[in-house]
N, C-alpha and C positions, 0 to 999 in steps of 0.2 A: 273267301272264294277258294283259296288253296286247300283248306280243310275239306270243303265239299268236293273239290276235284279229287283229292286223295281218296275220299270214300267212293267216288265213282270208279276209280282205278281198282281199289281194293275189292269191290263187289262186281267188277266187270260190267259196269253200266256205262254206255257211251255218254260222252259229254255233249249235251244238247246245244251248247254254245260254241263248240269247236268249229272254226272256219267261218263264223258269222260275224258280221259287223254289229256294233252297238245298235240296238233297235231293230235288228233283223231276226225274224222268227219264221220257222217253217212247220211248226207243230200246232197250228191253229190259233196261236196267240196274237198273230199280227193284227187282226181287226180290233181286238181289245186294246192292244198297245197304241195303235193309231188313234182310236177313239179317246183314250186317256190323255194322250199328248195334245190332241185337239182341244179337249175340254179344259185341260190345265193351262193352255195358252190364253184363255179368255180373260183371266184376271188373277191377281194374287189369291183372292178368296177361293176361286175355283181350283187353283193349284194346290191349296191346302186341302180342299175337299178330295182331290185326286189322291193325295198322299194318304189321307184318312181311309179312303176306299181301298187302296192297295194294301195298307197294313191290316185292315179287317179281313181281306181275302187271304193274306199271308198267314194270319193267325188261324183262320179256319183250316187252311191247308196243312199247317204244321201240327195242329191238334189231331187232325185225321191221320197224318203220317205217323205220329207218335203212337196212336192207337193200333196201327197196323204193323208195328215192328216189335220184336223182342231183342233186338241187338242194342247192347248198351252204348256202343260208340255212336250209333245213329240217334238214340234217345238223347245223348249228351249234346250233340250238335243241334238237333231239333230244339232242345230246351234252351240252348243259348240263343238261337235265332228267334225263338218265341219271346224270350225276355227282351231282346232288342226290338222286336215288333211292338210289344206293349209299350216300351219307352218311346218309340217313334210315334205311336198312336196318341199317347198322352201329349206329346209335343204338338202334333197337328191339332188335336182338340183344343189345346190352350191357345194356339194361334187363331183358330176359327172363332173361339169365344171372344178373343180380344178384338176381332174385327166386327163382331155383331153386337157389341155393347155400346 
């Protein structure tokens, strides 16, 4: 979080989370967040599906962001986040598989 915030400062991009509580969005993400929270509350299995869904969205967003920049520092951070998302996705997939066997 600190690294991403530092990049916001470096490139003069406002922090979209500044002044907001956890789970509070004003950029159109509130309905998605509320839906995911509701879905994930249904069961452990659904919570893992929500995690899987979020990681797949993150991976798509990060791949797109990497394609749209030529800044090495952004590519490094995006790459690290992408690796983390792939690891998280693998973990969610393993938990989902364990519940369906």
